[in-house]
All heavy atoms as TSV, in Angstrom:
chain	resi	resn	atom	element	x	y	z
A	1	MET	N	N	6.406	-20.823	-24.889
A	1	MET	CA	C	6.003	-19.455	-24.730
A	1	MET	C	C	6.246	-18.994	-23.344
A	1	MET	O	O	5.788	-19.730	-22.422
A	1	MET	CB	C	4.575	-19.245	-25.108
A	1	MET	CG	C	4.220	-19.486	-26.586
A	1	MET	SD	S	4.727	-18.260	-27.686
A	1	MET	CE	C	3.941	-16.870	-27.104
A	2	PRO	N	N	6.858	-17.941	-23.064
A	2	PRO	CA	C	6.982	-17.481	-21.628
A	2	PRO	C	C	5.677	-16.921	-21.212
A	2	PRO	O	O	4.871	-16.358	-21.936
A	2	PRO	CB	C	7.981	-16.299	-21.790
A	2	PRO	CG	C	7.979	-15.915	-23.187
A	2	PRO	CD	C	7.644	-17.148	-24.016
A	3	GLN	N	N	5.367	-17.149	-19.898
A	3	GLN	CA	C	4.176	-16.573	-19.372
A	3	GLN	C	C	4.390	-15.295	-18.771
A	3	GLN	O	O	5.482	-15.094	-18.053
A	3	GLN	CB	C	3.532	-17.542	-18.334
A	3	GLN	CG	C	3.171	-18.955	-18.966
A	3	GLN	CD	C	2.451	-19.781	-17.991
A	3	GLN	OE1	O	2.171	-19.379	-16.866
A	3	GLN	NE2	N	2.154	-20.999	-18.450
A	4	HIS	N	N	3.492	-14.365	-18.862
A	4	HIS	CA	C	3.714	-12.990	-18.385
A	4	HIS	C	C	2.978	-12.882	-17.067
A	4	HIS	O	O	1.881	-13.361	-16.941
A	4	HIS	CB	C	3.185	-11.940	-19.399
A	4	HIS	CG	C	3.919	-12.041	-20.681
A	4	HIS	ND1	N	5.173	-11.610	-20.847
A	4	HIS	CD2	C	3.497	-12.526	-21.943
A	4	HIS	CE1	C	5.594	-11.710	-22.114
A	4	HIS	NE2	N	4.583	-12.283	-22.805
A	5	ALA	N	N	3.582	-12.161	-16.178
A	5	ALA	CA	C	2.977	-11.906	-14.892
A	5	ALA	C	C	1.890	-10.808	-15.026
A	5	ALA	O	O	2.008	-10.008	-15.926
A	5	ALA	CB	C	4.010	-11.409	-13.835
A	6	GLN	N	N	0.932	-10.921	-14.191
A	6	GLN	CA	C	-0.114	-9.907	-14.243
A	6	GLN	C	C	0.453	-8.539	-13.840
A	6	GLN	O	O	1.160	-8.322	-12.870
A	6	GLN	CB	C	-1.294	-10.297	-13.302
A	6	GLN	CG	C	-2.476	-9.385	-13.296
A	6	GLN	CD	C	-3.649	-9.822	-12.308
A	6	GLN	OE1	O	-3.410	-10.893	-11.702
A	6	GLN	NE2	N	-4.597	-9.082	-12.218
A	7	ASN	N	N	0.124	-7.524	-14.642
A	7	ASN	CA	C	0.608	-6.117	-14.457
A	7	ASN	C	C	-0.451	-5.462	-13.556
A	7	ASN	O	O	-1.453	-4.907	-14.132
A	7	ASN	CB	C	0.777	-5.530	-15.845
A	7	ASN	CG	C	1.492	-4.144	-15.658
A	7	ASN	OD1	O	1.873	-3.803	-14.590
A	7	ASN	ND2	N	1.471	-3.362	-16.638
A	8	THR	N	N	-0.171	-5.390	-12.330
A	8	THR	CA	C	-0.991	-4.591	-11.387
A	8	THR	C	C	-0.362	-3.323	-10.951
A	8	THR	O	O	0.835	-3.395	-10.545
A	8	THR	CB	C	-1.457	-5.425	-10.140
A	8	THR	OG1	O	-0.233	-5.859	-9.560
A	8	THR	CG2	C	-2.300	-6.551	-10.462
A	9	PRO	N	N	-0.980	-2.171	-11.139
A	9	PRO	CA	C	-0.297	-0.923	-10.844
A	9	PRO	C	C	-0.023	-0.804	-9.304
A	9	PRO	O	O	-0.825	-1.150	-8.416
A	9	PRO	CB	C	-1.197	0.087	-11.270
A	9	PRO	CG	C	-2.430	-0.490	-11.806
A	9	PRO	CD	C	-2.202	-2.017	-11.743
A	10	VAL	N	N	1.172	-0.335	-9.000
A	10	VAL	CA	C	1.535	-0.207	-7.601
A	10	VAL	C	C	0.996	1.179	-7.077
A	10	VAL	O	O	1.000	2.152	-7.887
A	10	VAL	CB	C	3.065	-0.155	-7.410
A	10	VAL	CG1	C	3.495	0.099	-6.041
A	10	VAL	CG2	C	3.572	-1.550	-7.943
A	11	CYS	N	N	0.592	1.219	-5.828
A	11	CYS	CA	C	0.004	2.513	-5.287
A	11	CYS	C	C	1.149	3.558	-5.343
A	11	CYS	O	O	2.162	3.337	-4.954
A	11	CYS	CB	C	-0.344	2.235	-3.907
A	11	CYS	SG	S	-1.025	3.684	-3.013
A	12	ARG	N	N	0.787	4.688	-5.849
A	12	ARG	CA	C	1.748	5.818	-5.991
A	12	ARG	C	C	2.047	6.580	-4.652
A	12	ARG	O	O	3.015	7.140	-4.520
A	12	ARG	CB	C	1.423	6.855	-6.975
A	12	ARG	CG	C	0.074	7.613	-6.610
A	12	ARG	CD	C	-0.237	8.552	-7.767
A	12	ARG	NE	N	-1.409	9.284	-7.459
A	12	ARG	CZ	C	-1.503	10.426	-6.830
A	12	ARG	NH1	N	-0.336	11.012	-6.455
A	12	ARG	NH2	N	-2.659	11.064	-6.590
A	13	ASP	N	N	1.164	6.412	-3.660
A	13	ASP	CA	C	1.346	6.985	-2.441
A	13	ASP	C	C	2.308	6.232	-1.515
A	13	ASP	O	O	3.076	6.786	-0.760
A	13	ASP	CB	C	0.057	7.175	-1.694
A	13	ASP	CG	C	-0.903	8.163	-2.409
A	13	ASP	OD1	O	-0.329	9.201	-3.042
A	13	ASP	OD2	O	-2.051	8.067	-2.408
A	14	CYS	N	N	2.290	4.888	-1.550
A	14	CYS	CA	C	3.144	4.144	-0.696
A	14	CYS	C	C	4.164	3.182	-1.409
A	14	CYS	O	O	4.902	2.574	-0.752
A	14	CYS	CB	C	2.278	3.245	0.241
A	14	CYS	SG	S	1.360	1.932	-0.738
A	15	ASP	N	N	4.186	3.284	-2.667
A	15	ASP	CA	C	5.177	2.579	-3.518
A	15	ASP	C	C	5.119	1.078	-3.261
A	15	ASP	O	O	6.187	0.391	-3.321
A	15	ASP	CB	C	6.652	3.044	-3.318
A	15	ASP	CG	C	6.763	4.405	-4.004
A	15	ASP	OD1	O	6.108	4.688	-5.020
A	15	ASP	OD2	O	7.618	5.198	-3.481
A	16	GLY	N	N	3.963	0.542	-2.902
A	16	GLY	CA	C	3.741	-0.922	-2.697
A	16	GLY	C	C	4.038	-1.316	-1.229
A	16	GLY	O	O	3.765	-2.527	-0.864
A	17	PHE	N	N	4.550	-0.466	-0.377
A	17	PHE	CA	C	4.788	-0.758	0.966
A	17	PHE	C	C	3.650	-0.259	1.818
A	17	PHE	O	O	3.718	0.902	2.418
A	17	PHE	CB	C	6.133	-0.121	1.592
A	17	PHE	CG	C	7.247	-0.773	0.806
A	17	PHE	CD1	C	7.938	-0.110	-0.299
A	17	PHE	CD2	C	7.758	-2.006	1.125
A	17	PHE	CE1	C	8.960	-0.629	-0.902
A	17	PHE	CE2	C	8.889	-2.508	0.533
A	17	PHE	CZ	C	9.435	-1.803	-0.531
A	18	ALA	N	N	2.586	-0.959	1.788
A	18	ALA	CA	C	1.311	-0.450	2.290
A	18	ALA	C	C	1.097	-0.456	3.846
A	18	ALA	O	O	0.349	0.277	4.402
A	18	ALA	CB	C	0.093	-1.227	1.643
A	19	THR	N	N	1.840	-1.244	4.469
A	19	THR	CA	C	1.762	-1.431	5.920
A	19	THR	C	C	3.188	-1.214	6.570
A	19	THR	O	O	4.182	-1.596	6.086
A	19	THR	CB	C	1.232	-2.745	6.393
A	19	THR	OG1	O	0.086	-2.995	5.675
A	19	THR	CG2	C	0.962	-2.866	7.850
A	20	ALA	N	N	3.183	-0.360	7.596
A	20	ALA	CA	C	4.466	-0.102	8.344
A	20	ALA	C	C	4.288	-0.381	9.863
A	20	ALA	O	O	3.162	-0.002	10.299
A	20	ALA	CB	C	4.943	1.318	8.141
A	21	ALA	N	N	5.273	-0.880	10.482
A	21	ALA	CA	C	5.262	-1.032	11.924
A	21	ALA	C	C	6.223	-0.147	12.555
A	21	ALA	O	O	7.424	-0.095	12.158
A	21	ALA	CB	C	5.606	-2.539	12.331
A	22	ILE	N	N	5.681	0.779	13.371
A	22	ILE	CA	C	6.545	1.814	13.976
A	22	ILE	C	C	6.723	1.501	15.433
A	22	ILE	O	O	5.795	1.311	16.128
A	22	ILE	CB	C	5.851	3.189	13.825
A	22	ILE	CG1	C	5.636	3.496	12.329
A	22	ILE	CG2	C	6.707	4.299	14.496
A	22	ILE	CD1	C	4.697	4.691	11.999
A	23	THR	N	N	8.027	1.469	15.881
A	23	THR	CA	C	8.368	1.227	17.312
A	23	THR	C	C	8.186	2.509	17.987
A	23	THR	O	O	8.856	3.570	17.643
A	23	THR	CB	C	9.700	0.631	17.425
A	23	THR	OG1	O	9.791	-0.514	16.686
A	23	THR	CG2	C	10.007	0.245	18.850
A	24	THR	N	N	7.411	2.543	19.176
A	24	THR	CA	C	7.344	3.760	19.922
A	24	THR	C	C	8.463	4.003	20.896
A	24	THR	O	O	8.626	5.076	21.451
A	24	THR	CB	C	6.071	3.730	20.703
A	24	THR	OG1	O	6.069	2.563	21.641
A	24	THR	CG2	C	4.816	3.543	19.797
A	25	GLY	N	N	9.262	2.985	21.213
A	25	GLY	CA	C	10.338	3.094	22.180
A	25	GLY	C	C	9.977	2.661	23.470
A	25	GLY	O	O	10.914	2.414	24.340
A	26	THR	N	N	8.759	2.431	23.795
A	26	THR	CA	C	8.373	1.985	25.145
A	26	THR	C	C	8.292	0.542	25.084
A	26	THR	O	O	8.207	-0.172	24.053
A	26	THR	CB	C	7.005	2.580	25.555
A	26	THR	OG1	O	6.041	2.238	24.630
A	26	THR	CG2	C	7.085	4.069	25.695
A	27	ARG	N	N	8.349	-0.086	26.350
A	27	ARG	CA	C	8.213	-1.596	26.414
A	27	ARG	C	C	7.051	-1.938	27.300
A	27	ARG	O	O	6.627	-1.283	28.167
A	27	ARG	CB	C	9.593	-2.133	27.033
A	27	ARG	CG	C	10.730	-1.962	26.214
A	27	ARG	CD	C	11.864	-2.673	26.807
A	27	ARG	NE	N	13.114	-2.456	25.986
A	27	ARG	CZ	C	13.537	-3.386	25.218
A	27	ARG	NH1	N	12.949	-4.531	24.963
A	27	ARG	NH2	N	14.674	-3.176	24.475
A	28	HIS	N	N	6.455	-3.146	26.959
A	28	HIS	CA	C	5.393	-3.776	27.716
A	28	HIS	C	C	6.109	-4.425	28.996
A	28	HIS	O	O	7.182	-4.508	29.041
A	28	HIS	CB	C	4.634	-4.846	26.839
A	28	HIS	CG	C	3.869	-4.251	25.778
A	28	HIS	ND1	N	2.835	-3.402	25.897
A	28	HIS	CD2	C	4.179	-4.313	24.430
A	28	HIS	CE1	C	2.337	-3.083	24.695
A	28	HIS	NE2	N	3.186	-3.586	23.795
A	29	THR	N	N	5.213	-4.900	29.934
A	29	THR	CA	C	5.735	-5.546	31.098
A	29	THR	C	C	6.478	-6.816	30.763
A	29	THR	O	O	7.359	-7.183	31.610
A	29	THR	CB	C	4.610	-5.757	32.060
A	29	THR	OG1	O	3.562	-6.640	31.440
A	29	THR	CG2	C	4.003	-4.491	32.599
A	30	ASP	N	N	6.190	-7.445	29.664
A	30	ASP	CA	C	6.917	-8.724	29.307
A	30	ASP	C	C	8.204	-8.503	28.587
A	30	ASP	O	O	8.862	-9.438	28.181
A	30	ASP	CB	C	6.000	-9.584	28.564
A	30	ASP	CG	C	5.534	-9.130	27.231
A	30	ASP	OD1	O	5.813	-7.953	26.962
A	30	ASP	OD2	O	4.959	-9.858	26.509
A	31	GLY	N	N	8.527	-7.188	28.373
A	31	GLY	CA	C	9.815	-6.929	27.648
A	31	GLY	C	C	9.715	-6.624	26.192
A	31	GLY	O	O	10.644	-6.248	25.567
A	32	THR	N	N	8.591	-6.890	25.528
A	32	THR	CA	C	8.376	-6.703	24.118
A	32	THR	C	C	8.090	-5.082	23.918
A	32	THR	O	O	7.642	-4.466	24.795
A	32	THR	CB	C	7.218	-7.441	23.532
A	32	THR	OG1	O	6.044	-7.077	24.205
A	32	THR	CG2	C	7.410	-8.986	23.666
A	33	ARG	N	N	8.487	-4.709	22.741
A	33	ARG	CA	C	8.333	-3.214	22.401
A	33	ARG	C	C	6.965	-3.015	21.978
A	33	ARG	O	O	6.328	-3.838	21.324
A	33	ARG	CB	C	9.377	-2.830	21.318
A	33	ARG	CG	C	10.746	-2.870	21.787
A	33	ARG	CD	C	11.558	-1.870	20.990
A	33	ARG	NE	N	12.917	-1.891	21.398
A	33	ARG	CZ	C	13.463	-0.955	22.198
A	33	ARG	NH1	N	12.724	-0.025	22.669
A	33	ARG	NH2	N	14.706	-1.057	22.593
A	34	ALA	N	N	6.431	-1.861	22.289
A	34	ALA	CA	C	5.115	-1.331	21.861
A	34	ALA	C	C	5.304	-0.813	20.394
A	34	ALA	O	O	6.134	-0.014	20.093
A	34	ALA	CB	C	4.580	-0.294	22.774
A	35	THR	N	N	4.437	-1.276	19.489
A	35	THR	CA	C	4.524	-0.878	18.123
A	35	THR	C	C	3.085	-0.392	17.629
A	35	THR	O	O	2.110	-0.828	18.156
A	35	THR	CB	C	5.020	-1.950	17.210
A	35	THR	OG1	O	4.116	-3.071	17.278
A	35	THR	CG2	C	6.373	-2.462	17.496
A	36	LEU	N	N	3.207	0.522	16.682
A	36	LEU	CA	C	1.931	1.008	16.075
A	36	LEU	C	C	1.973	0.428	14.617
A	36	LEU	O	O	2.994	0.520	13.925
A	36	LEU	CB	C	1.864	2.504	15.964
A	36	LEU	CG	C	1.979	3.218	17.361
A	36	LEU	CD1	C	2.078	4.706	17.118
A	36	LEU	CD2	C	0.679	2.944	18.114
A	37	THR	N	N	0.846	-0.014	14.115
A	37	THR	CA	C	0.702	-0.518	12.741
A	37	THR	C	C	-0.099	0.566	11.937
A	37	THR	O	O	-1.123	0.909	12.355
A	37	THR	CB	C	0.049	-1.789	12.598
A	37	THR	OG1	O	0.709	-2.779	13.450
A	37	THR	CG2	C	-0.094	-2.350	11.183
A	38	VAL	N	N	0.511	1.011	10.832
A	38	VAL	CA	C	-0.120	2.118	9.987
A	38	VAL	C	C	-0.266	1.570	8.649
A	38	VAL	O	O	0.687	0.979	8.072
A	38	VAL	CB	C	0.879	3.375	10.041
A	38	VAL	CG1	C	0.204	4.443	9.141
A	38	VAL	CG2	C	1.118	3.780	11.406
A	39	THR	N	N	-1.484	1.757	8.012
A	39	THR	CA	C	-1.754	1.271	6.647
A	39	THR	C	C	-1.890	2.472	5.755
A	39	THR	O	O	-2.324	3.523	6.263
A	39	THR	CB	C	-2.892	0.405	6.549
A	39	THR	OG1	O	-4.075	1.074	7.064
A	39	THR	CG2	C	-2.725	-0.889	7.344
A	40	CYS	N	N	-1.697	2.357	4.497
A	40	CYS	CA	C	-1.764	3.444	3.548
A	40	CYS	C	C	-3.309	3.758	3.323
A	40	CYS	O	O	-4.045	2.774	2.969
A	40	CYS	CB	C	-1.150	3.050	2.249
A	40	CYS	SG	S	-1.376	4.197	0.862
A	41	PRO	N	N	-3.699	4.942	3.455
A	41	PRO	CA	C	-5.115	5.202	3.240
A	41	PRO	C	C	-5.568	5.242	1.822
A	41	PRO	O	O	-6.804	5.041	1.483
A	41	PRO	CB	C	-5.306	6.613	3.882
A	41	PRO	CG	C	-3.980	7.215	3.815
A	41	PRO	CD	C	-2.975	6.098	3.914
A	42	ALA	N	N	-4.679	5.378	0.911
A	42	ALA	CA	C	-5.028	5.523	-0.519
A	42	ALA	C	C	-5.337	4.154	-1.053
A	42	ALA	O	O	-6.374	3.986	-1.822
A	42	ALA	CB	C	-3.868	6.103	-1.321
A	43	CYS	N	N	-4.567	3.090	-0.744
A	43	CYS	CA	C	-4.858	1.750	-1.275
A	43	CYS	C	C	-5.369	0.874	-0.198
A	43	CYS	O	O	-5.715	-0.364	-0.442
A	43	CYS	CB	C	-3.552	1.101	-1.829
A	43	CYS	SG	S	-2.297	0.828	-0.504
A	44	LYS	N	N	-5.694	1.336	1.020
A	44	LYS	CA	C	-6.259	0.648	2.091
A	44	LYS	C	C	-5.467	-0.656	2.497
A	44	LYS	O	O	-6.085	-1.620	2.795
A	44	LYS	CB	C	-7.747	0.200	1.780
A	44	LYS	CG	C	-8.578	1.453	1.680
A	44	LYS	CD	C	-10.034	1.180	1.293
A	44	LYS	CE	C	-10.871	2.361	1.185
A	44	LYS	NZ	N	-10.521	3.314	0.143
A	45	GLY	N	N	-4.165	-0.584	2.381
A	45	GLY	CA	C	-3.293	-1.620	2.864
A	45	GLY	C	C	-3.049	-2.693	1.843
A	45	GLY	O	O	-2.422	-3.681	2.120
A	46	THR	N	N	-3.485	-2.590	0.624
A	46	THR	CA	C	-3.149	-3.651	-0.378
A	46	THR	C	C	-1.989	-3.437	-1.108
A	46	THR	O	O	-1.345	-4.405	-1.552
A	46	THR	CB	C	-4.416	-3.731	-1.494
A	46	THR	OG1	O	-4.395	-2.457	-2.161
A	46	THR	CG2	C	-5.724	-4.020	-0.753
A	47	GLY	N	N	-1.496	-2.194	-1.249
A	47	GLY	CA	C	-0.247	-1.890	-2.027
A	47	GLY	C	C	-0.410	-1.770	-3.506
A	47	GLY	O	O	0.563	-1.417	-4.309
A	48	HIS	N	N	-1.664	-1.999	-3.999
A	48	HIS	CA	C	-2.028	-1.761	-5.440
A	48	HIS	C	C	-3.193	-0.960	-5.593
A	48	HIS	O	O	-4.019	-0.794	-4.674
A	48	HIS	CB	C	-2.286	-3.218	-6.047
A	48	HIS	CG	C	-1.099	-4.158	-6.008
A	48	HIS	ND1	N	0.026	-4.113	-6.732
A	48	HIS	CD2	C	-0.890	-5.239	-5.166
A	48	HIS	CE1	C	0.862	-5.060	-6.406
A	48	HIS	NE2	N	0.383	-5.714	-5.389
A	49	THR	N	N	-3.287	-0.315	-6.799
A	49	THR	CA	C	-4.355	0.502	-7.116
A	49	THR	C	C	-5.207	-0.212	-8.178
A	49	THR	O	O	-4.581	-1.015	-8.975
A	49	THR	CB	C	-3.995	1.914	-7.394
A	49	THR	OG1	O	-3.099	1.794	-8.536
A	49	THR	CG2	C	-3.403	2.628	-6.382
A	50	LEU	N	N	-6.396	0.130	-8.398
A	50	LEU	CA	C	-7.139	-0.311	-9.504
A	50	LEU	C	C	-6.713	0.467	-10.823
A	50	LEU	O	O	-6.361	1.646	-10.750
A	50	LEU	CB	C	-8.706	-0.043	-9.362
A	50	LEU	CG	C	-9.232	-0.878	-8.204
A	50	LEU	CD1	C	-10.649	-0.356	-7.977
A	50	LEU	CD2	C	-9.121	-2.358	-8.353
A	51	PRO	N	N	-6.701	-0.176	-11.987
A	51	PRO	CA	C	-6.389	0.498	-13.178
A	51	PRO	C	C	-7.397	1.713	-13.406
A	51	PRO	O	O	-8.521	1.611	-13.011
A	51	PRO	CB	C	-6.579	-0.499	-14.273
A	51	PRO	CG	C	-6.793	-1.752	-13.672
A	51	PRO	CD	C	-7.105	-1.520	-12.243
A	52	ALA	N	N	-6.759	2.790	-13.969
A	52	ALA	CA	C	-7.654	3.968	-14.126
A	52	ALA	C	C	-8.724	3.561	-15.198
A	52	ALA	O	O	-8.546	2.948	-16.175
A	52	ALA	CB	C	-6.737	5.058	-14.721
A	53	ALA	N	N	-9.883	4.179	-14.819
A	53	ALA	CA	C	-11.079	3.937	-15.783
A	53	ALA	C	C	-10.690	4.692	-17.051
A	53	ALA	O	O	-9.902	5.685	-17.009
A	53	ALA	CB	C	-12.352	4.460	-15.149
A	54	GLY	N	N	-11.154	4.298	-18.225
A	54	GLY	CA	C	-10.859	4.923	-19.455
A	54	GLY	C	C	-11.051	6.441	-19.371
A	54	GLY	O	O	-11.983	6.998	-18.770
A	55	LEU	N	N	-10.085	7.205	-19.911
A	55	LEU	CA	C	-10.181	8.590	-19.982
A	55	LEU	C	C	-11.275	8.967	-20.951
A	55	LEU	O	O	-11.480	8.447	-22.034
A	55	LEU	CB	C	-8.858	9.210	-20.512
A	55	LEU	CG	C	-7.612	8.925	-19.596
A	55	LEU	CD1	C	-6.385	9.469	-20.330
A	55	LEU	CD2	C	-7.832	9.635	-18.336
A	56	THR	N	N	-12.007	10.034	-20.568
A	56	THR	CA	C	-13.129	10.516	-21.494
A	56	THR	C	C	-12.672	11.602	-22.215
A	56	THR	O	O	-11.796	12.499	-21.692
A	56	THR	CB	C	-14.431	10.830	-20.585
A	56	THR	OG1	O	-13.980	11.892	-19.702
A	56	THR	CG2	C	-14.947	9.605	-19.773
A	57	HIS	N	N	-13.121	11.835	-23.363
A	57	HIS	CA	C	-12.774	12.981	-24.215
A	57	HIS	C	C	-13.998	13.849	-24.378
A	57	HIS	O	O	-14.950	13.446	-24.859
A	57	HIS	CB	C	-12.306	12.428	-25.656
A	57	HIS	CG	C	-11.940	13.486	-26.545
A	57	HIS	ND1	N	-10.868	14.222	-26.378
A	57	HIS	CD2	C	-12.555	14.002	-27.751
A	57	HIS	CE1	C	-10.733	15.171	-27.394
A	57	HIS	NE2	N	-11.829	15.029	-28.203
A	58	ALA	N	N	-13.752	15.011	-23.878
A	58	ALA	CA	C	-14.860	15.990	-23.956
A	58	ALA	C	C	-14.632	17.000	-25.021
A	58	ALA	O	O	-13.481	17.375	-25.315
A	58	ALA	CB	C	-15.096	16.738	-22.666
A	59	GLY	N	N	-15.643	17.422	-25.718
A	59	GLY	CA	C	-15.340	18.415	-26.760
A	59	GLY	C	C	-15.979	17.925	-28.096
A	59	GLY	O	O	-16.837	17.067	-28.136
A	60	ARG	N	N	-15.488	18.465	-29.103
A	60	ARG	CA	C	-15.992	18.092	-30.482
A	60	ARG	C	C	-15.478	16.931	-30.945
A	60	ARG	O	O	-14.582	16.316	-30.938
A	60	ARG	CB	C	-15.635	19.253	-31.468
A	60	ARG	CG	C	-16.420	20.491	-31.072
A	60	ARG	CD	C	-16.066	21.568	-32.080
A	60	ARG	NE	N	-16.984	22.661	-31.862
A	60	ARG	CZ	C	-17.186	23.479	-32.781
A	60	ARG	NH1	N	-16.655	23.442	-33.912
A	60	ARG	NH2	N	-18.055	24.515	-32.550
């Protein structure tokens, strides 16, 4: 029997790329570039979201 991978939904805001390193163009005194690290605020840097809680049906 083939084993199935766990189906975890990917964050719709970052498409699974939760962290990005942005180069500012400036250099430190040792020659390395200064970078900023930015994480996705929706998934808090995990790249995945929790499955939606069950939809509720209101009405009759």
